[in-house]
Residue frames as a rotation matrix with the C-alpha (Angstrom) as fourth column:
MET 1
-0.010 0.704 0.710 -29.72
-0.137 -0.704 0.697 -25.94
0.990 -0.090 0.104 -40.40
LYS 2
0.848 0.273 -0.454 -29.72
0.358 0.338 0.870 -27.75
0.391 -0.901 0.190 -37.01
ARG 3
-0.002 -0.933 -0.360 -26.05
0.984 0.062 -0.165 -26.88
0.176 -0.354 0.918 -36.57
LYS 4
-0.579 -0.172 0.797 -26.67
0.236 -0.971 -0.038 -23.17
0.780 0.167 0.603 -37.07
PHE 5
0.470 0.848 0.245 -29.64
-0.137 -0.204 0.969 -23.35
0.872 -0.489 0.020 -34.65
PHE 6
0.764 -0.209 -0.610 -27.48
0.622 0.489 0.612 -25.10
0.170 -0.847 0.504 -31.95
ALA 7
-0.349 -0.920 0.178 -24.58
0.865 -0.389 -0.317 -22.72
0.361 0.044 0.931 -32.57
LEU 8
-0.326 0.369 0.870 -26.92
-0.107 -0.929 0.354 -19.75
0.939 0.023 0.342 -32.10
LEU 9
0.757 0.649 -0.078 -28.47
-0.039 0.164 0.986 -21.26
0.652 -0.743 0.150 -29.02
THR 10
0.414 -0.700 -0.582 -25.07
0.906 0.378 0.190 -21.99
0.087 -0.606 0.791 -27.48
ALA 11
-0.604 -0.616 0.505 -23.85
0.534 -0.784 -0.318 -18.44
0.592 0.078 0.802 -28.19
LEU 12
0.108 0.666 0.738 -27.00
-0.317 -0.680 0.661 -16.99
0.942 -0.305 0.138 -26.54
CYS 13
0.839 0.174 -0.516 -26.50
0.375 0.502 0.780 -19.26
0.394 -0.847 0.355 -23.53
LEU 14
-0.112 -0.962 -0.248 -22.82
0.977 -0.061 -0.204 -18.13
0.181 -0.265 0.947 -23.16
LEU 15
-0.494 -0.022 0.869 -23.90
0.136 -0.989 0.052 -14.49
0.859 0.144 0.492 -23.49
VAL 16
0.555 0.760 0.339 -26.49
-0.279 -0.214 0.936 -14.85
0.784 -0.614 0.093 -20.78
CYS 17
0.714 -0.298 -0.633 -24.09
0.674 0.536 0.508 -16.73
0.188 -0.790 0.584 -18.48
ILE 18
-0.369 -0.915 0.164 -21.33
0.824 -0.404 -0.397 -14.16
0.429 -0.011 0.903 -18.97
SER 19
-0.381 0.295 0.877 -23.72
-0.039 -0.952 0.303 -11.32
0.924 0.081 0.374 -18.19
LEU 20
0.708 0.651 -0.273 -24.97
0.252 0.128 0.959 -12.68
0.660 -0.748 -0.074 -14.80
PRO 21
0.398 -0.583 0.709 -23.34
-0.835 -0.550 0.017 -11.35
0.380 -0.599 -0.705 -11.68
ALA 22
-0.180 -0.645 -0.743 -20.69
-0.204 0.763 -0.613 -13.58
0.962 0.041 -0.269 -10.14
GLY 23
0.755 0.525 -0.393 -21.82
0.266 0.302 0.915 -13.15
0.599 -0.796 0.089 -6.54
ALA 24
-0.224 -0.893 -0.390 -18.54
0.883 -0.017 -0.469 -11.78
0.413 -0.449 0.792 -5.38
THR 25
0.772 0.456 -0.443 -18.59
0.616 -0.709 0.344 -8.93
-0.157 -0.539 -0.828 -2.89
SER 26
0.482 -0.606 0.633 -16.64
0.027 -0.712 -0.702 -5.72
0.876 0.356 -0.327 -3.26
PRO 27
-0.515 -0.754 -0.407 -13.98
0.529 0.095 -0.843 -5.03
0.675 -0.649 0.350 -0.60
ILE 28
0.328 0.637 -0.698 -15.42
0.940 -0.149 0.306 -4.03
0.091 -0.757 -0.648 2.77
ASP 29
0.582 -0.122 0.804 -15.34
0.010 -0.988 -0.157 -0.42
0.813 0.099 -0.574 3.70
SER 30
-0.399 -0.916 0.033 -12.83
-0.011 -0.031 -0.999 0.72
0.917 -0.399 0.003 6.32
SER 31
0.056 0.436 0.898 -15.30
-0.863 -0.432 0.263 1.04
0.503 -0.789 0.352 9.30
PRO 32
0.957 0.273 -0.101 -15.42
-0.187 0.842 0.506 -2.70
0.223 -0.466 0.856 10.18
ALA 33
0.349 -0.897 -0.271 -11.61
0.617 0.438 -0.654 -2.93
0.705 0.061 0.706 9.88
ASN 34
-0.357 -0.426 0.832 -11.16
-0.258 -0.810 -0.526 0.13
0.898 -0.402 0.179 11.98
PHE 35
0.561 0.637 0.528 -13.60
-0.756 0.133 0.641 -1.28
0.338 -0.759 0.556 14.58
VAL 36
0.849 -0.254 -0.463 -11.45
0.263 0.964 -0.046 -4.48
0.458 -0.083 0.885 14.62
PHE 37
-0.113 -0.984 0.141 -8.22
0.410 -0.175 -0.895 -2.60
0.905 -0.043 0.423 15.21
GLU 38
-0.142 0.151 0.978 -9.83
-0.761 -0.648 -0.011 -0.70
0.633 -0.746 0.207 18.17
GLN 39
0.849 0.511 0.137 -11.00
-0.484 0.645 0.591 -3.97
0.214 -0.568 0.795 19.60
ILE 40
0.490 -0.778 -0.393 -7.48
0.509 0.621 -0.596 -5.48
0.708 0.092 0.701 19.21
SER 41
-0.438 -0.668 0.602 -6.05
-0.141 -0.610 -0.780 -2.61
0.888 -0.427 0.173 21.27
ALA 42
0.191 0.603 0.775 -8.79
-0.898 -0.211 0.386 -2.90
0.396 -0.770 0.501 23.89
ILE 43
0.954 0.214 -0.209 -8.37
-0.135 0.931 0.338 -6.71
0.267 -0.295 0.918 24.27
ALA 44
0.248 -0.940 -0.236 -4.56
0.519 0.334 -0.787 -6.59
0.818 0.073 0.571 24.25
SER 45
-0.376 -0.401 0.836 -4.54
-0.383 -0.754 -0.534 -3.95
0.844 -0.520 0.130 26.97
THR 46
0.257 0.590 0.766 -6.81
-0.954 0.027 0.299 -5.96
0.156 -0.807 0.569 29.31
ILE 47
0.996 0.040 0.080 -5.52
-0.051 0.989 0.136 -9.52
-0.074 -0.140 0.987 28.76
PRO 48
0.478 -0.877 0.044 -1.87
-0.540 -0.254 0.803 -9.98
-0.693 -0.408 -0.595 29.85
ASN 49
-0.309 -0.697 0.647 -0.92
0.015 0.676 0.736 -12.95
-0.951 0.237 -0.198 27.62
CYS 50
0.774 0.606 0.184 -2.71
0.249 -0.024 -0.968 -11.74
-0.582 0.795 -0.170 24.47
PRO 51
-0.169 -0.920 0.353 -0.08
0.786 0.091 0.612 -11.69
-0.595 0.381 0.707 21.65
TRP 52
0.396 0.334 0.855 -1.84
0.858 -0.466 -0.216 -8.90
0.327 0.819 -0.471 19.71
ASN 53
-0.098 -0.521 -0.848 -0.03
0.594 -0.714 0.370 -5.57
-0.798 -0.468 0.380 19.51
GLU 54
0.321 0.208 -0.924 0.54
-0.348 -0.881 -0.320 -2.64
-0.881 0.424 -0.211 17.22
SER 55
-0.631 -0.621 -0.465 2.12
-0.672 0.137 0.728 -4.91
-0.388 0.772 -0.504 14.65
THR 56
-0.484 0.561 0.671 -1.00
0.370 0.827 -0.424 -7.08
-0.793 0.043 -0.608 14.36
THR 57
-0.728 0.174 -0.663 -2.50
-0.637 -0.530 0.560 -7.01
-0.254 0.830 0.496 10.93
ILE 58
0.386 0.863 0.327 -5.48
-0.515 0.495 -0.700 -8.52
-0.766 0.102 0.635 9.13
SER 59
-0.668 -0.686 0.287 -4.44
-0.210 0.544 0.812 -11.38
-0.714 0.483 -0.507 6.95
THR 60
-0.846 0.522 0.112 -7.80
0.276 0.249 0.928 -12.36
0.457 0.816 -0.355 5.40
THR 61
-0.670 0.739 0.066 -11.37
-0.585 -0.472 -0.659 -11.23
-0.456 -0.480 0.749 5.70
THR 62
-0.850 0.522 0.076 -14.44
0.489 0.726 0.483 -13.44
0.197 0.448 -0.872 5.23
THR 63
-0.683 0.705 0.193 -17.81
-0.716 -0.698 0.012 -11.66
0.143 -0.130 0.981 4.75
LEU 64
-0.856 0.507 0.102 -20.80
0.372 0.741 -0.558 -13.38
-0.359 -0.440 -0.823 6.42
PHE 65
-0.782 0.623 -0.006 -24.28
-0.382 -0.473 0.794 -13.21
0.491 0.623 0.608 4.95
ASN 66
-0.397 0.773 0.495 -27.86
-0.562 0.221 -0.797 -13.66
-0.726 -0.595 0.346 6.20
LEU 67
-0.273 0.434 0.859 -30.38
0.489 0.831 -0.265 -15.88
-0.829 0.347 -0.439 4.44
ASP 68
0.786 0.616 -0.054 -31.35
0.301 -0.457 -0.837 -13.01
-0.540 0.641 -0.544 2.18
GLY 69
0.382 -0.731 0.566 -27.78
0.898 0.148 -0.415 -12.56
0.219 0.666 0.713 0.95
ILE 70
0.746 -0.069 0.663 -27.18
-0.112 -0.993 0.023 -9.35
0.657 -0.091 -0.748 2.84
PRO 71
-0.301 -0.936 -0.182 -23.73
0.209 0.122 -0.970 -8.96
0.931 -0.330 0.159 4.52
ASN 72
0.722 0.578 0.380 -24.13
-0.215 -0.335 0.917 -9.10
0.657 -0.745 -0.117 8.28
GLY 73
0.846 -0.486 0.221 -20.71
-0.202 0.092 0.975 -9.82
-0.494 -0.869 -0.020 9.66
TYR 74
0.507 -0.795 -0.332 -17.02
-0.566 -0.017 -0.824 -10.44
0.650 0.606 -0.459 9.08
ILE 75
0.885 -0.464 -0.046 -14.34
0.335 0.564 0.755 -12.78
-0.324 -0.683 0.654 10.26
PHE 76
0.707 -0.706 0.025 -10.94
-0.602 -0.621 -0.502 -11.19
0.370 0.340 -0.864 10.39
ASN 77
0.788 -0.549 -0.278 -7.98
0.592 0.800 0.100 -13.56
0.167 -0.243 0.956 10.49
LEU 78
0.902 -0.416 0.111 -5.02
-0.430 -0.854 0.292 -11.87
-0.027 -0.311 -0.950 12.25
LEU 79
0.466 -0.865 -0.187 -1.27
0.628 0.472 -0.618 -12.00
0.623 0.170 0.763 11.96
THR 80
0.937 -0.332 0.111 1.23
-0.322 -0.690 0.648 -10.76
-0.139 -0.643 -0.753 14.55
ASP 81
0.045 -0.998 -0.038 4.89
-0.752 -0.058 0.657 -10.66
-0.658 -0.001 -0.753 13.56
ASP 82
-0.277 -0.087 -0.957 4.07
-0.923 0.302 0.239 -12.68
0.268 0.949 -0.164 10.41
ALA 83
-0.978 0.036 -0.204 2.56
0.084 0.968 -0.235 -15.56
0.189 -0.247 -0.951 12.43
GLU 84
-0.102 0.994 -0.043 -1.17
0.150 0.058 0.987 -16.51
0.983 0.094 -0.155 12.74
SER 85
-0.970 -0.234 0.071 -2.38
-0.013 -0.242 -0.970 -15.00
0.244 -0.942 0.232 16.04
GLY 86
-0.646 0.757 -0.098 -6.16
0.405 0.231 -0.885 -15.62
-0.647 -0.611 -0.456 15.99
PHE 87
-0.653 0.474 0.590 -9.36
0.539 -0.255 0.803 -14.09
0.531 0.843 -0.089 14.68
ILE 88
-0.745 0.602 -0.287 -12.17
-0.069 -0.498 -0.865 -11.71
-0.663 -0.625 0.412 15.51
GLN 89
-0.571 0.689 0.446 -15.67
0.753 0.223 0.620 -12.18
0.328 0.689 -0.646 14.26
ILE 90
-0.862 0.368 -0.349 -17.92
-0.107 -0.805 -0.583 -9.16
-0.496 -0.465 0.734 14.31
HIS 91
-0.073 0.926 0.371 -21.65
0.937 0.191 -0.291 -8.71
-0.341 0.327 -0.882 13.62
ASP 92
-0.975 -0.097 -0.198 -22.69
0.020 -0.933 0.360 -5.76
-0.220 0.347 0.912 11.40
ILE 93
-0.253 0.962 0.107 -26.44
0.964 0.260 -0.053 -5.45
-0.079 0.089 -0.993 11.87
ASP 94
0.708 0.622 0.335 -27.80
0.667 -0.745 -0.027 -2.18
0.233 0.243 -0.942 10.36
GLY 95
0.319 -0.692 0.648 -24.34
0.009 -0.681 -0.732 -0.58
0.948 0.239 -0.211 10.73
SER 96
0.666 -0.071 0.743 -24.04
-0.740 -0.183 0.647 -1.42
0.090 -0.980 -0.175 14.37
LEU 97
0.150 -0.719 -0.679 -20.78
-0.356 0.601 -0.715 -3.30
0.922 0.349 -0.166 14.94
ASP 98
0.622 0.098 0.777 -20.45
-0.776 0.208 0.595 -5.77
-0.103 -0.973 0.205 17.85
ILE 99
-0.606 -0.781 -0.150 -17.88
-0.779 0.621 -0.090 -8.56
0.163 0.062 -0.985 18.64
ALA 100
0.588 0.726 -0.357 -19.42
-0.636 0.688 0.351 -11.96
0.500 0.021 0.866 18.26
GLN 101
0.930 -0.361 0.069 -16.32
0.223 0.704 0.674 -13.85
-0.292 -0.612 0.735 19.30
TYR 102
0.512 -0.848 -0.140 -12.52
-0.741 -0.352 -0.572 -13.77
0.436 0.397 -0.808 19.21
VAL 103
0.925 -0.376 0.043 -9.72
0.309 0.817 0.488 -16.18
-0.219 -0.438 0.872 19.71
TYR 104
0.530 -0.839 -0.122 -6.04
-0.827 -0.479 -0.296 -15.34
0.190 0.257 -0.947 20.10
ILE 105
0.835 -0.368 -0.408 -3.17
0.316 0.929 -0.192 -17.78
0.450 0.031 0.893 19.86
SER 106
0.803 -0.540 0.250 -0.60
-0.556 -0.528 0.642 -17.29
-0.215 -0.655 -0.725 22.51
PRO 107
0.082 -0.837 -0.541 3.08
-0.633 0.375 -0.677 -18.43
0.770 0.398 -0.499 22.00
LEU 108
0.710 0.135 -0.691 3.80
0.318 0.814 0.485 -21.62
0.629 -0.565 0.535 23.96
PRO 109
0.891 -0.317 0.326 5.67
-0.454 -0.579 0.677 -20.90
-0.026 -0.751 -0.660 27.22
TRP 110
0.514 -0.729 0.453 8.56
0.166 0.602 0.781 -23.37
-0.841 -0.326 0.431 26.52
């Protein structure tokens, strides 16, 4: 009797655990990525030794959340010519996109 009870309890616990959301986010929409590519062009055109160019791509994206679990920014790691070339972090507050910070990695001069 006890075995059947524990088996039923275990099955119910597994069912509940499986049905809970995993907390993963869906892929971001294209507007933050488009904003980042616009900023890459603007930064590259104003800073002479910036390695970013039209071949720069996004290698990974990290979604940032506020304390309520609402997405409020992104970090885009960048590749240029298949090499890491920096990142751009943007804030996304109520749909308004702003650059929080960026870092580019320049090739060494030697």
